[in-house]
N, C-alpha and C positions, 0 to 999 in steps of 0.2 A: 708259695712265694719263694721258699728256699730252693725248690727245684728250678724255678725260673732264674733265680740269681746264679745258681751253679751253671745253668745253660749259657747265660750271658758271659760269665767268666771264661767258659770253655771257648766260646766264639771269639772273645777278645784275645785269648791266648793263641788261638789258631791264626788270627790275623797278624799277630806279632811275629809268629814263626814264619808265616808266609812272606812278610816284608823282609825279615832277616835273610831268607833264602834268596829273594830277588836281589838284595844288595850284594850277597856273595857271588851270585851269578854275574852281575854287572861288573864286579871287581875282577872276576876271573877273565871276562872278556877284555876288560881294560888292561889286564896284566899281559895279555898276548900282544898288545900293540906297543910300539916304542913310546917311551915317556915323552910327553909333549912339554915344551917349555911353558913356564908359568905365564899365564895370561894376565893382562892387566885388568880384565873384567872378571874378577873372581866370583862375584855374585851371579853373573850370567852362567858360568860353568856349574855352580852349585844348583842353580835352577834346572839346567839341562839334566844334571845327574838325578835330581828328584823326579823329573818327568819320566826318565827312562825306567827308574825303579818302579814308579807307579804303573807304567805301561806293562812291565813284566808281571807285576802283581795282579793286574786286571786280567792278563792272559791266563794266569794260573787259576784265578777265581773262576774264569769262564769254563775251564776244563772241569773244575770241581762241580760247577752248576750242571754241566752236561751229564756227569755221572749221577748226580742227585736226581735229575729228571728221569733218566732211564730206570733207576731204582724205584722211583715213585710210580711210574707207569706200570712197572712189573707188579708192584705191591697192589696198586688199584685193581688190575685185572684179576689177580688171585682173590682179592676180597669180594669183588662183584660175583665171581663164579661160585664162591662158597655161599654167599647170601642167597643166590638164586635157588639153591637146593637145601636151605636150612629148614629142618622139620620143627614144628611146634607141637608139644604134647599138652593135652588138656585132661584134667581129672576133676571128678566131683567126689568129695569126701563127706562123711558125717563128722560130728564134733569130736569123735575119738580118732579120726584119721583112717577109718575104714573106707575102702574104695567102693563108691556107688556106681560111678560111670567112668569110662576111660575111652579115648578115641584111639584110632589105629596107630597114630604116631606115638602116643603114650605107651601102648602095648609093645610096639617095636622098640621103644627106648628101654623098656624093662626086659625085653627078650622073651615075652610070654604072649599067649593069646588073650583076647579080651575076657573070654569066659573064665579063664584061669585067674584073672585078677579081681573079678567082681567079688565083693564081700571079704577081701583080704585087707589086713591092716598094712598101710604103707610104712609104718614104723619098722616092720620086719626087713625092709629093704635098706634102711639107713645104716651107714657104716659103723658109727661109734655112738657111745652113750651121749656125748656132748651134742652130736647132731640130732639125736632123738629128742633131747630136751629142747633144742632150738625149734624143732618142728612142732612139738606139743605146745610150747609157749606161743608159737605162731598161731595155732588153732585157738588157743585160749584168748589171745588178743582179739581175734576175729569175732568170738562170741560176745565180747564186751563192747567192741567198737564196730559198728556196721559200715566200715570203710575199708578201702583197699589196704592190705598189709603185704609186706615183702620180706623175704629172708633167703639165705643161701645155705644149702645143706648138700652134703655128698652122700650118694646112695649107690648101691651095687646092683647091677643088672643080673639076669639069670645066668649069663655067661661068665660072671665074676668080674666084669669090668666096673671099676669105680668111676662114677660120673658126678662131677660138681654141677649142681643144678641151681638155677635161680627160680624161686617160687614167687608168684604174684597171685594173691587170693582175695576173694570177697565172699562174705557170708550172706546167704539169702534164706529167710525162714521158710521151712517146708511144713505146711500145716498137716500134710498127710502123715508124716513121721513124727510130728510134734518136736521137731529138731531143726537144726540149721543145715542147709546144703552149702558146702564150702566149695566154690568153683576156683580151680587153681590151674594156671598155666606153668609148665615146667620147661625150662630151656637149658640145654647143655651149653654152658657159657665158656668152656675152656678155649675153644678156637675163636669164638666171638671176641672175648676180651683181648686175646693176643693180637688179633687182626685190628681191633679197634685202637689199641694202644699204638701199634705200628703206624696205622693210618694217621692218627692225630699227631704223632711225633714227626712224621715226614711232612705232613701238611703244614704244621706250625713252622718247621724249619724252612720250607719253601717260601711261605708267606713272609717270614721275617727277612730272609735273604733278598727276595724280590723287592720288598719295600725299602730296604736299606741301600741296595746297590743300583736300582734302576736308573735314578737320575745321574749317578756317577758314570755308569756304563754308556749312557746316551751321550754325555758331554765328552767323555774320553775317546770314544771310537764309534763312528757311525756303522762300522761293520758289525757291531754287536746288536744292533737294533732288531734284526730279524730273529736272533736267538732269544731276545727278551720277549718278543711277541709270541714265540713258541711256548715260553714259560707261562704267559698269560692264558694261552689256549689250554695248556695242561691244567692250570688252576681252574679254569671254567669247566673243563670236562669233569674234574673231580667234584666241583660243586653240583654239577648236573647229576652225577652219579649219586651223590648224597641225597639230592632232592628225590630221585627215583626211589631210593631205599626208604626215605621217610613216607613217600606215597604208598609204597607197598605195606609198610607197617600200619599206616592209617587204614588201608583196605582190610587188612587182617583184623584190626580192631573193630571196624564196622561190621564185618561178618560175625565176629564173636558176639558183639552186642545184639545182632539180629537173633542169633541162636539163644542168647540169654533171655531176650524178650519172648521168644517162642516158649521157652521153658517156664517163664513166669506166668504164661497164659493158661497153664494147666488149671482147670477149674476145680474148686473144692467140692462141687457137686458134679463129679466127673461121670456119673452114671445117670441114666434116665430115672426120674422119680415117678412112681405110679405103677399101677397094675391094670390099667384099662385094656380092653380088648384091642383097641387101635394101636396102643404102644407095643403090646405083645406081638402083634402082627409085624410091625416095623422091625422090632429087634430080632424076630425070627428070620426075616430077610437078611439082616446084617450077618447073623450067624451062618447063613447059607453061602453068602458071597464073599465073606471076609477071607477065608483061606485061599481063594482063587486069585488070579492076577487080572480079573475082568475089570474093565472101566465101569464106574458106577455113576449114575445121575441121580442126585437127591433133589426132590421137588417138595416145596412146602412154602407156606406163607412166611412173611417176615416175622422173626422172633419166635418161630415154632421149634427151633433147636436143630437146624440143619448142620451147623458146624459141630455141635455136640455129637450128632449121629456119625459124622465123618470121623471124629476122634475115636468113637467106639469101634467103627469099622477098621480103622488103622490099628488100634490096640489089639484086635483079634486076628490080625494078619501076620504073615511071616516076616513083615518088615517092621514089626513093633519095636525092635531094638534101636531103630534109627528115628530121628525126630521128623515128624510130619511138618512140611512147609505149607503155610497158609497164605493165600493171595486173595484179596478182595478186588476183583476186576473193576468194580464201580468206584472204588476209592482212589485208584491210580489215575493221574492225568493222562489223557490220550497221547500226549507228546512223549511221555516217559514210560508207558506201559510195556513197550517192546524191550527197552533196555533193562527194565526191572525183571521181566520174565526170562530173557535170553542173554542178558549181560551186554557189555560194550567194551571196546578197546579205547585206549587213550586217543583223543582227537577224532573220535567217530563223528562228532557233531560239535557245533559251537558250544563252549562251556564244559565239554567233556575233558577234564584235566587229568583223569586217572582211570585205570582199568577197573571195571566193575564185574563181579561175579553174579550171574543171573540166578533167579530162584530155581530154575530147572537144574542147574549145576549143583546147587546146594542140596537139592532133593535126590541126587543120584543115589540109587540103592534104597530109596525110601518112597514116601507117598507125597504128592502135592495136591492140595485142596484148592480148587478154583471156585471161590464163592461168587455169586452173581455173574455167572458165565455169560448171561445174555448181554452184558455190557461190553463184551469184547468186540472191538472194531472188526469189520469185515476183512480188512486187509491183513489183520493178524490171525484171523481164523485159519487161513491157508497155511501159515507157518506152524500153528498149533496142530493142524491136521497132520502135517509131516512128522511132528514129534509123536503123535498118536500112532502113526503107521510104522515108523522106522526108528524112533528114538533119536533122531538126528536134527541138528540145527547149527547155525553159525551166530557168533556174537556180532553185534553191530560193529562195522568197521573191520571185520576179520574174514578172510576167505577160508580159514581152517574150519572143517566140520567137526563138531563135538558130538559124541554118542553117549547117551545116558540110559540108565535103567530106572525108569520112574513109573509108578502106578498113579493114574489120574482119577481123582474123585472130583466131580463138579456139582454145583448146586445152583438153583434158580428159584425165584418165586413167580416166574412167568411161564406161559405156555410156549415152549420152544417150537412146537409144530405150527402155531399161529405166526410166530416170527419168521419161520421158513416160508410160509405162504405169503407173508408181507415182503419178503426179499431182504430182510435185515439179519438173517442167520442162514449160514450155508446148510444145505440139505445133507451133504456127505458128512459134514461135521456133526450134525444132529444124530445121524445114524451111528457114528463112531462113539459118541458120548453116551448114547441111550442103549448100550448093550444090556445093562441091568438097572432098572429104575426102582427107587424106593421113595415112597411118599411119606413125609412126616405129617401126622394128623394135626390139625389146628386144635387149640385148647378147647374150643367150643364143642369138639367132637370127643373130648376125653374129660368131661366135667367131673367124673369120679376121682380124677387125679388132682383137682384143684386144691383141696384141703391138704393132702400129703405134700404137694409142692410148696404151699404156704409154710407148712411146718419146717420143711427143709431150708427155706429162706430165713425163717425165724432163727433157726439154729446157727445159720451162717452169720446173720447180723448181730445176734446176741453177744458174740465174742467181741466184735469190734465196738459195739455200743455199750457193752456192760449192762445189759438189761435182761430181766427175767420175765418171760411171757409164759403163763400157765394155761391160757385158753383163748379161743377166738370167739368173739360174740356171735350169737346165732343169727342176728340181723345181718352181720357181715357175710356169714356163710351163705345165707339165702340170696343176698345181693350178688355175690360172686357167682353163684350157680345160675342166676338169671341173666348175667351180663354176657355179651357176645364176644368179648375179648378180641378185638381186631388186631391188637398188638401181641396177642398170644402170650407165651410164657414170659417173654421179656417185659411186657406190660404188667403181668401179675407180679413179677419180681420188683419192678419199680414201685407198684402200689404197696407192696409189703414193706419195702424200705421206707417209704414216706410214713406209713403207719407206725413203724418202729421208732422213727425219729421223734414223733410227737407223742408217743405212748408214755403215760404217767402211771398206769396201773398194770397189774399182771394180765388183764383182759385186753386183747388186741382188737381195736376197732379199725377196720379198713374202709377208707372213704373212696368211693368210685366216682368218676365224672358224672355230672348231672344227666347226661344222655343215657346213663345206665339205669336211671330211675324212670325211663319213659314207659308208656303203656304198652299195648299190644304191638307185636313185631310188625313193622311196615311191610307192605308188599313190594314186589319188584325183583329185578335180577340181583345177583350177588354184587355185580359192579355198581348198580344203583345204590344198594345198601352201603357199600363201602364209601361211595362218593358222599352220600348223605351224612354218614357218620363222621367223616373227616371234616366236612363243612361245619357240622355242629360243634366239634371240638375247637375248630378255628374261631368260630363265633364266641365260644366260651372264653377263649384266651385273648380276644381282641386281635385275632389273626397274627399272633406271635408264634413263629414256627419253632425257633430254638430257645435255649435257656431253660432254667429250672422250672419255670411255670409255662413253658411253651407247649404247643400242641404235640411236638415230637416226643417230649418227655411223657406226657399223659398217654399217648398211644404206645409208648415203649419201643420206638423205632429211631433210627438215625435221622437227623435233620435232612441230610442229603437224600436219603431214601424217601422221606416224606415229600420233599420238593419234586423228586422224580415221579412219584405216584400222583401228585397233584397235576403235574404236566400231562401224564398219561390219561388221567380222568377228566382233563379239561377244566380243572378248578382254578378260577381266577378271582382275584379280589376286585369287586366292583365298587362304585362310588358309595353305595350304601354301607359298605363295610368300613369306611374311613371314620 
């Protein structure tokens, strides 16, 4: 408020000086002319004098506005150029400020390589003791309050440059380290603050001047109307530039959120549990192909652990230091899947109001996991085939070719060879994806792993539910060993979680669907057995597909996956089911 008052006083003072100069100029011009006899209409002469003074004043103001416009346009151009190339550094700290992860911009900011920064305390880069206290208090607040915290600290890069940085952090619990991961973005705010202050000052000055003088300029002289219109265009251009900057910031925020979501999806049971012959064979294949750059196709039933196997493959590869990007092709709407995979430019289609970075660009230098690859539309398979062959593609709405270095791992629960024969999957695409195939065994083929898996789930849920389980009932073990587990490990995990919720004693009793208690195994093909099993579960749930008591939950699969499988198997609800 004080600053605004000072600004208004300065502008009033300037207007007074301007008027005084106009009056002196008019008097000087009048002094050059011979004195005129006194007129009888004195009021008329005074009015003419005032109008001339006012006209000169407006001409001087117009010249000042022209200068302000030129300065504002120059300032706007400089600010836009700086913002286009502004780097953003991201760090991951532990609760003591030790660097766990850092991106390339962060390493460049400190003038060191990433490997030189890992496991180093960031406190050592901070300039003074006061700054170190601010940073440590910042970390302490994050541990107490799981919300975004901000602070400003100056630190010194390896070259000796002192950098004032703006820190924005949030703490996420890391169960692996039994500690908090503190995710921080660090921005060098020196130039940004200077430019922002200059921009706001010039913008406020222009807005105030235009609003105060527009009506007077129009009434006083029609010749100034074109100049006023130019001012409005300049103001609109500035607003548009600000809008673009906000959109770019929002885009960066969305990309950061996506990366944080991917980090949060690291499983507490990150390795395969069990020591069955089938699992050992699959993991042996992982160890063989992981160090190579070969494209891998993972096949297995729903819930068998295909994504977990993909993570294991990535973690043993040379790309393990970069985050693996996961895409479920069946979960993306057909109208948006191309822009999600390859990105889009602003205005590429109706409703596209901002540029979007595609998943393949995010995965550059890393691995992309394409789950349920069989759901990819035919028209996009050709574009994906080009990425497989040359690593090149274009964003929607852009003619510029983008080249990436991405390793592709795909997964499916269907027979792609049959889809090729049916004409719904490209043959050349199938051959490129199927360079090295790994099959994840279903749970019914690794029954020796059922009990170890249950115990791993018990340990996981015991922490969140605060329950202690000492044993599993023999009846439950026998029932689980006899059950066919169509939903595989996911169904086993859901059954264990339900049992933990209702458990009141240290002995765990796992209830299985009634169809698990059936007599001898029915005859027929695997597809017939699957159809019969799904219909039995639907009958038991009153044909409710989703929800806590729905068939999808009992089977341990996604409701959309169940609906797709029902359609493939020709399962329909008839009148007798109502």
